[in-house]
LUMDRENLO-76412 format. One line per 4 residues: number of its first residue (from 1); for each residue x, y, z of N, C-alpha, C, O. Coordinates in steps of 0.2 Angstrom, whole numbers, plus 2048, in hexadecimal, padded with zeros to 3 digits. Each point is the difference from the previous one (the first is absolute). Last residue first. Layout:
REM LUMDRENLO-76412
NUM> X,Y,Z,X,Y,Z,X,Y,Z,X,Y,Z ~ ...
END
This chain:
REM LUMDRENLO-76412
237> 819,8F0,76B,7FC,804,7FA,800,806,801,7FD,804,7FC ~ 816,7EB,80F,7FB,802,801,7FB,805,7FA,804,803,7FC ~ 80D,7E9,804,801,806,800,7F8,804,802,7FB,7FE,7FD ~ 80D,7EA,80D,7FC,801,7FA,803,80B,800,801,803,805
233> 80F,7E6,805,7FB,804,800,7FD,804,7FA,803,801,7FB ~ 803,7E5,806,805,807,7FE,7F9,805,803,7FB,7FF,7FF ~ 803,7E8,80E,7FF,801,7FA,802,80A,7FD,7FF,805,805 ~ 812,7EC,80C,7F7,802,803,7FF,800,7F5,804,7FF,7FC
229> 80D,7F1,817,7FD,806,7FA,7F9,802,801,7FB,7FF,803 ~ 81A,7FF,810,7FA,7FB,7FD,7FF,805,7F9,802,805,7FE ~ 817,7FC,812,7F9,805,7FC,7FD,7F9,7FE,803,7FC,7FE ~ 809,7F6,814,803,807,7FA,7F7,803,7FC,7FB,7FE,800
225> 80B,7F4,81A,7FC,7FF,7F9,803,806,7FD,802,805,804 ~ 807,7FC,811,806,7FD,7FA,7FA,7FF,7FA,802,801,7FA ~ 7F1,800,81D,807,805,7FF,804,7FA,7FB,800,7FA,801 ~ 7E5,804,800,806,7FF,804,803,806,7FE,7FE,805,7FD
221> 7F1,7FC,7F6,7FF,7FC,803,803,7FE,806,7FC,7FD,804 ~ 7FC,817,7EC,807,7FC,803,800,7FD,803,804,802,804 ~ 7EE,80E,7E9,801,7FB,805,807,7FC,802,805,7FE,7FD ~ 7F5,81B,7F7,802,7F9,7FF,7FF,7FE,807,801,802,805
217> 7F3,814,7EA,802,7FA,807,804,7FB,7FE,800,7FD,7FA ~ 800,81D,7F9,7FD,7F7,801,801,7FF,806,804,803,804 ~ 7FC,815,7EA,801,7FC,807,801,7FA,800,800,7FE,7FA ~ 805,814,7F5,7FB,7F8,800,804,7FF,805,806,7FF,801
213> 7FB,81A,7F0,801,7FD,806,7FC,7F9,801,7FB,800,7FE ~ 806,80D,7EF,805,800,7FF,801,7FC,808,805,7FC,800 ~ 7E8,810,7F9,800,7FC,7FB,809,7FB,801,801,7FC,7FC ~ 7EF,814,811,807,802,7FB,802,7FE,7FA,802,803,7FB
209> 7ED,7F5,813,7FF,806,7FB,803,803,7FE,7FF,804,7FB ~ 803,7EF,81A,801,7FD,7F8,7FD,801,7FD,7FF,7FB,7FC ~ 800,811,818,808,800,7FC,800,7FD,7F9,803,802,7FB ~ 7E9,7F9,813,800,806,7FF,806,802,7FB,7FE,802,7FA
205> 7F9,7E9,80E,7FC,806,7FD,801,804,7FF,7FC,803,7FD ~ 815,7EF,80C,7FC,7FC,7FB,7FB,805,7FB,800,801,7FA ~ 807,807,81D,806,7FF,7FA,7FC,800,7F9,7FE,804,7FB ~ 7F5,7F5,817,802,809,7FE,805,801,7FD,7FF,805,7FC
201> 7FF,7E4,809,7FA,800,7FE,800,80A,7FC,7FF,802,7FA ~ 811,7F6,816,801,7FD,7F9,7FB,802,7FC,802,804,7FC ~ 7FB,801,81C,807,806,7FB,7FE,7F9,7F8,7FC,801,7FC ~ 7F9,7F3,815,7FD,808,800,805,805,7F9,7FF,802,7FB
197> 80C,7E9,80C,7F9,7FF,7F8,7FE,808,802,801,805,7FC ~ 80E,7F9,815,804,802,7F8,7FA,7FE,7FC,7FE,804,7FB ~ 7F7,7F8,81A,804,808,7FE,805,802,7F9,800,805,7FD ~ 7FC,7E5,80C,7FA,802,7FE,800,807,7FE,800,802,7FA
193> 814,7F6,810,7FF,7FE,7FA,7F9,801,7FC,801,800,7FA ~ 801,803,81F,806,808,7FA,800,7FB,7F9,800,804,7FB ~ 7F3,7F0,814,7FB,805,7FE,807,806,7FE,7FF,805,7FC ~ 80A,7E4,80A,7FA,800,7F9,7FC,806,800,7FE,801,7FB
189> 813,7FF,814,804,7FF,7FC,7F8,7FF,7FA,800,803,7FA ~ 7FC,7FD,81D,800,808,7FC,805,7FF,7FB,802,806,7FE ~ 7F6,7E8,80C,7FB,807,7FC,801,803,800,7FD,804,7FD ~ 80C,7E8,80B,804,801,7FE,7FD,804,7FC,801,7FF,7FA
185> 7F8,7F9,81A,808,801,800,802,805,7FB,803,805,801 ~ 7E6,7ED,802,801,808,805,807,804,800,800,806,801 ~ 7F2,7EA,7EA,807,7FF,806,800,805,802,801,805,7FC ~ 7F2,7F2,7EB,802,802,809,805,7FF,803,804,7FC,7FF
181> 7FD,808,7E7,800,7FD,805,7FF,802,808,802,803,805 ~ 801,808,7E5,7FA,7FD,800,7FE,7FB,805,7FA,7FF,802 ~ 81D,80B,7FB,7F8,808,800,7FB,7FC,801,7FC,802,804 ~ 816,7F2,7F3,7FF,802,80A,7FC,805,800,7FC,802,804
177> 80F,7F8,7E7,7F7,7FE,804,7FE,7FF,804,7FA,7FE,802 ~ 818,815,7F5,7FE,7F7,800,7F9,7FF,801,7FB,803,800 ~ 813,80E,7F1,7FF,802,806,7FF,7F8,801,801,7FC,7FC ~ 80C,81A,7F6,800,7F9,801,7FB,7FE,808,801,803,806
173> 800,810,7E3,800,801,807,800,7F6,803,7FC,7FC,7FE ~ 80C,814,7EC,7FD,7FB,800,801,7FF,809,805,800,803 ~ 7FE,811,7E6,7FF,7FF,807,7FD,7FC,803,7FA,800,800 ~ 813,808,7E9,7FC,7FC,802,800,801,808,805,802,802
169> 7FE,811,7E8,802,7FE,809,7FC,7FB,800,7FA,800,7FE ~ 810,812,7ED,7FB,7F9,804,800,7FF,806,804,803,804 ~ 804,813,7F5,801,7FE,7FD,7FA,7F9,802,7FB,801,802 ~ 809,818,7FD,7FC,7FF,7FB,804,7F4,7FE,801,7FE,7FB
165> 804,817,816,805,7FD,7FC,7FD,7FC,7FC,804,7FD,7FC ~ 7EE,80D,814,805,807,7FF,805,7FB,7F7,801,802,7FB ~ 7EE,7EF,811,7FC,806,7FE,805,806,7FD,7FE,805,7FC ~ 80D,7E8,811,7FC,7FD,7FA,7FB,806,7FC,800,7FF,7F9
161> 809,803,81A,807,805,7FD,7FD,7FA,7FA,801,802,7FA ~ 7EF,7FD,817,802,80A,7FD,806,801,7FB,802,806,7FE ~ 7F8,7E3,80C,7FC,801,7FB,801,808,7FD,800,803,7FA ~ 80E,7F7,818,801,7FD,7F9,7FB,800,7FA,802,800,7FA
157> 7FC,807,81C,805,801,7FF,800,800,7F8,7FE,804,7FC ~ 7F1,7F1,80E,7FE,808,803,806,802,7F9,7FF,802,7FA ~ 805,7E7,810,7FE,803,7F9,7FD,807,7FE,800,800,7FA ~ 806,7FD,81C,809,7FE,7FA,7FA,800,7FB,800,806,7FC
153> 7F4,7FE,815,803,806,7FF,805,7FE,7FA,803,804,7FC ~ 7ED,7EB,80A,7FD,807,7FE,807,804,7FE,801,801,7FA ~ 806,7EB,811,7FF,7FF,7FA,7FB,806,7FA,801,801,7FA ~ 803,7FF,81D,806,802,7FE,801,7FF,7F9,804,804,7FD
149> 7EA,7F7,812,7FF,807,7FF,807,802,7FD,802,805,801 ~ 7F9,7E4,804,7FD,802,7FD,7FF,80A,7FC,7FE,802,7FB ~ 810,7ED,813,7FD,7FB,7FD,7FC,804,7FA,7FF,7FD,7FB ~ 80E,80D,816,806,7FD,7FD,7FB,7FC,7FB,802,800,7FA
145> 7F3,80D,815,804,806,7FE,803,7FB,7F8,7FF,801,7FA ~ 7F5,7F2,818,7FD,806,7FC,805,803,7FA,800,7FE,7FA ~ 808,7F8,818,7FD,7FB,7FC,7FE,803,7FC,804,801,7FC ~ 803,80F,813,805,7FE,7FC,7FE,7F8,7F9,802,800,7FB
141> 7EF,808,815,801,805,7FB,807,7FE,7FE,800,800,7FA ~ 7FD,7F4,817,7F7,801,7FD,801,804,7F9,7FD,7FD,7FB ~ 813,804,817,802,7F9,7FB,7FB,801,7FD,802,800,7FA ~ 7FC,811,814,804,801,7FB,802,7F9,7FC,803,800,7FB
137> 7EC,7FF,818,7FD,804,7F8,807,7FE,7FC,800,7FC,7FC ~ 803,7F3,814,7FF,806,801,7FE,804,7F8,801,7FE,7FB ~ 7F5,7E9,80C,804,802,7FE,800,809,800,7FB,803,7FF ~ 7F4,7EE,80B,806,800,806,806,7FF,7F8,804,7FB,801
133> 7E4,808,7F8,802,805,806,805,7FD,803,801,804,806 ~ 7FD,7F0,7E7,7FE,808,7FD,804,803,808,805,803,801 ~ 802,7E5,7FE,7FA,804,801,801,807,7FD,806,803,801 ~ 80C,7EB,7F8,7FE,802,804,7F7,803,801,7FC,7FF,7FB
129> 81C,801,7F3,7F9,7FC,800,7FF,804,809,803,805,802 ~ 806,803,7E5,800,801,806,7F8,7FA,803,7FA,7FF,7FF ~ 818,801,7E9,7F9,7FD,804,802,804,806,806,801,802 ~ 802,80B,7E6,7FF,7FA,806,7FB,7FF,804,7FB,803,801
125> 810,80A,7E6,7FB,800,805,801,7FA,803,801,7FB,7FD ~ 806,810,7E8,800,800,80A,7FB,7FF,804,7FA,802,7FF ~ 808,803,7E6,7FE,7F8,806,802,800,804,7FE,7FB,804 ~ 7FE,812,7E6,801,804,807,7FD,7F7,804,7FA,7FC,800
121> 811,80B,7E8,7FE,7F8,803,800,805,806,806,803,801 ~ 7FD,806,7E7,800,801,807,7FB,7FC,804,7FA,801,800 ~ 815,807,7E7,7FC,7FA,804,800,800,806,805,7FF,803 ~ 805,812,7EE,7F8,7FF,7FE,7FD,7FA,804,7FA,7FF,801
117> 81B,816,803,7FC,7FA,803,7F9,7FE,7FD,7FB,802,803 ~ 81E,80D,7F9,7F7,802,7FB,7FE,7F8,804,803,7FB,7FD ~ 813,816,80B,800,7F8,7FB,7F6,802,800,7FD,805,802 ~ 811,80A,80B,803,7FE,7FA,800,7FC,7FA,804,7FF,7FB
113> 7F2,802,81B,7FE,809,7FE,804,7FF,7FA,7FD,803,7FB ~ 801,7ED,818,7FC,7FF,7F9,800,806,7FC,7FB,801,7FD ~ 80F,7FF,81A,802,7FB,7FE,7FD,7FD,7F8,802,7FB,7FD ~ 7F6,817,812,806,800,7FC,802,7FA,7FF,804,802,7FB
109> 7E9,7FC,80B,7FD,803,7FA,805,802,7FF,801,802,7FA ~ 800,7F1,817,7FC,7FC,7FB,800,804,7F8,801,7FE,7FB ~ 804,80C,81D,806,7FB,7FC,7FC,7FD,7FA,804,801,7FC ~ 7EB,80E,80E,807,802,7FE,807,7FD,7FD,803,802,7FC
105> 7E9,7F3,80E,7FC,802,7FB,80A,804,7FC,805,7FE,7FC ~ 7F8,7F9,81C,801,7FD,7FB,7FF,800,7F9,801,7FB,7FC ~ 7FB,80D,81A,806,801,7FD,802,7FD,7FC,805,800,7FE ~ 7EA,7FC,813,7FB,805,7FC,807,803,7FB,7FE,805,7FC
101> 7FF,7E0,810,802,805,801,7FC,807,7FC,7FB,800,7FE ~ 805,7E8,7FC,7FB,800,805,804,808,805,7FE,801,806 ~ 80F,7F7,7E9,7FB,802,7FC,7F9,800,804,7FB,802,7FD ~ 81F,802,807,7FB,7FC,803,7F9,805,7FA,7FF,806,7FE
97> 81B,7F6,7F7,7FB,802,804,7FC,800,803,7FC,7FD,7FC ~ 81A,800,7F0,7FD,7FE,807,7FD,804,805,803,805,803 ~ 803,7F5,7E5,7FD,804,801,7FE,801,807,7FA,801,802 ~ 816,7F4,7E4,7FC,7FD,809,7FD,809,803,802,805,7FE
93> 807,7F2,7E9,7FE,803,803,7FE,7FE,808,7FB,7FD,802 ~ 80E,7FB,7E2,7FD,7FE,808,801,806,804,806,803,7FF ~ 7FE,7F2,7E6,800,805,809,7FD,7FD,804,7FD,7FB,802 ~ 80C,7F5,7E8,7FB,803,803,801,806,806,804,7FE,804
89> 808,7EF,7F1,801,806,7FB,7F8,804,804,7FE,804,7FC ~ 80D,7EB,812,803,806,7FD,800,802,7FB,804,803,7FD ~ 7F0,7EC,813,7FD,803,7F9,805,806,801,7FE,806,802 ~ 806,7ED,811,7FA,7FA,7F9,801,803,7FA,801,7FD,7FB
85> 80A,812,817,805,7F9,7FB,7FC,7FC,7FE,802,7FD,7FB ~ 7F2,815,80D,805,802,7FE,805,7FD,7FD,802,801,7FB ~ 7ED,7F7,814,7FC,802,7F7,805,801,7FC,801,7FC,7FB ~ 806,800,81B,7FF,7F9,7FF,7FC,803,7F7,800,7FD,7FB
81> 805,814,816,806,7FF,7FD,7FF,7F9,7FB,804,7FF,7FC ~ 7EA,80B,80F,801,806,7F9,809,7FB,7FF,802,800,7FA ~ 7F3,7F7,816,7F9,7FD,7FB,805,804,7FA,802,7FD,7FA ~ 808,806,81B,803,7F8,7FF,7FA,7FE,7F9,800,7FB,7FD
77> 7FD,81C,80E,806,7FF,7FE,801,7F8,7FD,803,800,7FA ~ 7E9,801,810,7FE,807,7FA,80B,801,7FD,801,801,7FA ~ 7FB,7F4,81A,7FB,7FC,7FA,802,805,7FA,804,7FF,7FB ~ 805,807,81B,804,7FB,7FD,7FB,7FE,7FC,804,7FD,7FC
73> 7F1,817,805,805,7FC,809,802,7FD,7FA,7FF,801,7FA ~ 7F2,814,802,806,802,7FE,803,7FA,808,802,802,806 ~ 7E4,7FB,7ED,804,802,806,809,7FF,7FE,802,7FC,7FC ~ 7F3,808,7EE,7FC,7FC,807,804,804,808,803,805,801
69> 7FA,7F9,7DD,7FF,807,80A,7FF,7FB,806,7FA,7FE,800 ~ 814,800,7E5,7FE,7FD,807,7FE,805,804,803,805,802 ~ 7FF,7FB,7E0,800,805,809,7FD,7F9,807,7FA,7FE,801 ~ 80E,7FD,7E3,7FD,801,803,804,802,809,805,800,803
65> 7FB,7F9,7DE,803,801,807,7FB,804,806,7FB,804,7FE ~ 803,7E9,7ED,7FD,805,805,806,801,803,803,7FB,802 ~ 7FA,7F1,7F0,804,805,7FE,800,807,802,802,804,7FC ~ 7F3,7E6,80C,7FF,801,7F8,805,807,7FE,7FF,801,7FA
61> 805,7F6,81B,7FF,7FB,7FB,7FE,800,7FC,800,7FB,7FC ~ 7FF,815,813,806,801,7FE,801,7F9,7FB,805,800,7FC ~ 7E7,800,80F,7FF,806,7FA,807,801,7FE,801,801,7FA ~ 7FA,7ED,815,7FD,800,7F9,802,805,7FC,801,7FF,7FA
57> 807,804,81E,805,7FD,7FA,7FC,7FD,7FA,804,800,7FB ~ 7F1,80E,814,804,803,7FB,804,7FC,7FE,803,802,7FB ~ 7EB,7F4,810,7FC,804,7FB,807,803,7FE,801,7FE,7FA ~ 802,7F6,819,802,7FB,7FA,7FD,806,7FA,804,800,7FB
53> 7FF,809,819,809,800,7FD,7FD,7FA,7FA,803,7FF,7FB ~ 7E8,809,810,803,804,7FD,809,7FE,7FF,802,804,7FC ~ 7F2,7ED,810,7FC,803,7FB,806,806,7FB,805,7FF,7FB ~ 809,7F9,817,7F7,7FB,801,7FD,802,7F5,803,7FE,7FB
49> 810,813,80F,800,7FA,802,7F8,7FA,7FD,7FB,803,7FE ~ 810,818,7FE,805,7FC,803,7FF,7F9,802,805,7FC,801 ~ 7EB,815,7F5,804,7FD,7FB,804,7FB,803,801,7FA,7FD ~ 7EC,817,80A,802,7FA,804,804,7FB,7FB,7FF,7FB,801
45> 7FA,816,7F0,7FF,800,803,802,7FB,807,801,7FA,7FE ~ 807,80D,7E8,7FC,7FC,803,800,801,809,806,800,802 ~ 7FD,808,7E1,802,800,807,7FC,7FD,805,7FA,7FF,7FF ~ 811,803,7E6,7FB,800,805,801,800,806,806,800,803
41> 806,808,7E3,7FF,802,806,7F9,7FA,805,7FB,800,7FC ~ 807,801,7EC,807,800,801,800,7FE,807,802,7FA,802 ~ 7E8,804,7EC,806,802,804,806,7FE,801,802,7FB,7FD ~ 7EB,800,7F1,806,803,800,804,805,806,803,805,7FF
37> 7EA,7EA,7FF,7FE,809,804,806,803,7FE,802,805,802 ~ 7FD,7E4,7F9,7F9,801,7FE,7FE,809,801,7FB,803,7FF ~ 81C,7F1,808,7FF,800,7F5,7F6,804,801,7FE,804,7FC ~ 808,7F7,818,807,806,7FE,7FF,800,7F9,802,805,7FD
33> 7F2,7EC,811,7FF,807,802,803,805,7FC,800,806,801 ~ 7F7,7E0,7FA,806,804,800,7FE,807,801,7FD,803,7FC ~ 7F2,7E9,80D,804,806,7FB,809,803,801,803,801,805 ~ 7F0,7E4,7FE,801,806,806,803,806,7FC,806,800,7FF
29> 7E9,7EF,7F8,806,800,801,800,806,801,7FC,804,7FF ~ 7ED,7F0,802,804,804,800,806,800,802,801,7FF,806 ~ 7F3,7ED,7F5,800,807,7FA,803,806,803,804,802,7FD ~ 801,7EB,80F,800,7FE,7F6,7FF,805,7FC,803,802,7FB
25> 7FC,7FE,81F,808,7FF,7FF,800,800,7F6,805,801,7FC ~ 7E5,803,812,804,804,7FD,809,801,7FE,804,805,7FE ~ 7EE,7E6,804,7FC,807,7FC,805,805,800,804,801,7FB ~ 802,7F0,816,800,7FD,7F9,7FD,803,7FB,803,7FF,7FA
21> 7F8,809,81B,808,804,7FF,802,7FA,7FA,805,802,7FE ~ 7E5,7FC,809,800,806,7FF,808,802,7FE,802,803,7FB ~ 7F8,7E9,80C,7FF,802,7FA,800,804,7FB,800,800,7FA ~ 805,7F9,81F,806,7FF,7F9,7FA,800,7F7,802,7FE,7FA
17> 7F4,809,81B,807,806,800,803,7FD,7FB,804,803,7FD ~ 7E8,7F2,807,7FF,805,7FF,807,805,7FE,800,804,7FC ~ 801,7E6,80B,7FE,800,7F9,7FE,805,7FE,7FF,800,7FA ~ 805,7FE,81B,805,7FD,7FF,7FF,801,7F7,805,802,7FD
13> 7E9,7FE,812,803,806,803,808,7FF,7FA,802,806,7FF ~ 7EC,7EA,7FF,7FD,803,7FE,807,809,800,800,804,7FC ~ 805,7E9,811,801,800,7FA,7FD,803,7FB,803,801,7FB ~ 7FD,7FF,81E,807,802,7FC,7FD,7FD,7F8,802,805,7FD
9> 7EA,7F6,812,804,807,803,805,802,7F9,7FE,804,7FB ~ 7F9,7E7,802,7FC,803,800,802,808,802,7FF,804,7FC ~ 80E,7ED,808,801,800,7FA,7FC,803,7FF,802,804,7FC ~ 7FD,7F6,81A,806,807,7FD,800,7FF,7F8,804,805,7FE
5> 7EC,7EF,80C,7FD,806,7FF,807,805,801,800,806,800 ~ 800,7E3,7FB,7FC,803,7FA,800,804,806,7FD,7FB,803 ~ 811,7FA,80B,802,801,7F9,7FD,804,7FC,803,805,7FE ~ 7F3,7F4,815,804,809,800,805,7FF,7FA,802,805,7FD
1> 7F0,7E8,806,7FC,806,800,805,808,7FF,7FF,806,7FC
END
């Protein structure tokens, strides 16, 4: 009896996961962003480890130069050195900032002033565990700033740059399915990512009228997953 119950619960879940990924693997190939958008530079927030590092690695593999924006620690230095050694034909820059604070935008602007960022991954984020009322307010605000507010500020800067320089911009918000899962400890992450969805919808219906701004979402299921596949962005009419 337990075997039938297990099969009844497990098999449909496994098949729904497997079939979905099989279809994506067969019909939706990974896009070469350098070729598709004729881009030279990309920027990845939270690019020192996990999903962000995987994104930066994939971009470098496609021949893009990459700006890594992350906390100024040994992880950033290590990833920066690894990428330079693995992809000597590409250029890399690192911007050590705390995206959970309030003074990260100016260093990013300064580090990219002489280059054109055409691929932007708003990936930075982290989970703050514990019940809401037990966490210090400054910790909650830092979590909100890193997971959601920083994406708004960074995107705003590069969208303005796009408008003045008449260059295309591919802006990709990286999010997780965790926003749909119940649980008292990770709700701050879920709500932060839902705020990004609101920002995305606003941008998609307003700035996309320029015909050059192409916002998108990529779902990352776990650390180390490379950028997923997506249908081509349509030019606004």
